[in-house]
C-alpha positions, -999 to 999 in steps of 0.1 A, spaced: 0 0 0 29 24 6 36 27 -31 0 36 -40 -18 69 -41 -41 87 -17 -72 76 -37 -61 40 -33 -57 44 4 -91 60 8 -107 32 -12 -90 6 9 -101 23 41 -137 25 28 -137 -11 17 -119 -29 45 -120 -4 74 -82 -2 76 -51 4 56 -21 -17 64 12 -3 52 37 -31 51 75 -28 50 85 -16 15 113 -37 1 133 -9 -16 145 9 16 154 -24 32 175 -34 2 193 0 2 201 -5 39 213 -40 31 236 -27 4 249 0 27 256 -26 54 280 -44 31 303 -14 29 316 -15 66 320 -53 62 346 -46 35 367 -27 61 370 -59 82 389 -77 55 426 -80 61 447 -53 42 420 -27 38 425 -7 70 462 -16 73 470 3 41 456 35 55 466 32 92 497 12 90 502 -9 122 471 0 142 478 -23 171 454 -45 191 423 -23 186 421 -31 149 424 -69 157 394 -66 181 375 -47 155 382 -73 129 371 -101 152 338 -86 163 327 -65 134 320 -93 109 296 -111 132 278 -78 140 275 -69 103 263 -103 93 237 -101 121 226 -67 108 225 -80 72 204 -109 84 179 -86 101 176 -65 70 171 -96 48 144 -109 72 126 -75 71 127 -76 33 112 -111 32 87 -108 60 74 -73 51 58 -72 85 32 -44 90 48 -11 98 18 11 101 -20 6 103 -45 34 97 -81 26 105 -113 43 117 -100 43 153 -66 59 147 -30 53 137 -10 23 150 26 16 144 39 -20 143 15 -31 170 40 -25 198 18 0 215 -17 11 212 -9 40 188 -29 72 186 -67 72 185 -81 100 163 -93 118 195 -57 120 207 -41 132 175 -32 168 179 -18 174 144 1 161 115 36 175 110 54 185 78 75 159 60 112 165 66 145 150 58 164 142 26 149 124 -3 148 87 5 149 92 42 119 115 47 99 113 79 65 126 91 56 133 127 21 127 141 17 148 172 -6 138 202 -28 164 219 -11 156 252 24 173 251 37 144 273 22 118 250 42 97 226 45 111 191 44 88 161 71 89 134 63 76 99 92 68 77 96 59 40 99 23 51 61 23 51 51 50 27 70 62 -4 53 95 -8 53 109 27 39 143 16 8 126 1 5 105 32 5 137 53 -22 152 32 -43 121 34 -39 118 72 -48 155 75 -80 149 56 -88 119 78 -81 140 109 -103 169 98 -131 144 88 -129 128 122 -130 162 140 -161 172 120 -180 140 127 -168 135 163 -193 143 191 -187 177 207 -186 164 243 -151 175 250 
């Protein structure tokens, strides 16, 4: 769903009552490729040519780093295969990954402005409670963060118009 348009999201919400944004594969593959670069520095001869005899620190780095990088690569590969849900938008509110309850529409204070460089843009969803937990939407879930912000803004305004005035 993250690669589709606002109209598709609205149709999905109308038809099924929720829109589930799964992990997009492209950002994960990019991170996977980036993770291979530090792995190259653990190979014998790559750092020695720059630093000369670096001593025992480089030996510790070379013994621990490959295992950590392979673990990181494994996690990114699993994310790409599993495409676990990253974000769910429904009639009740916005929920990330199911780790916590998310933000019900009654507790959404506002939708932020997309920020960050291309490919790494994020969107903040702010709660009404200043001490509440804000929600960050990344391009892992949605390719066009600006369109997603507009769509969430429309949903928020619609909810505010139709919500009972008992506050």
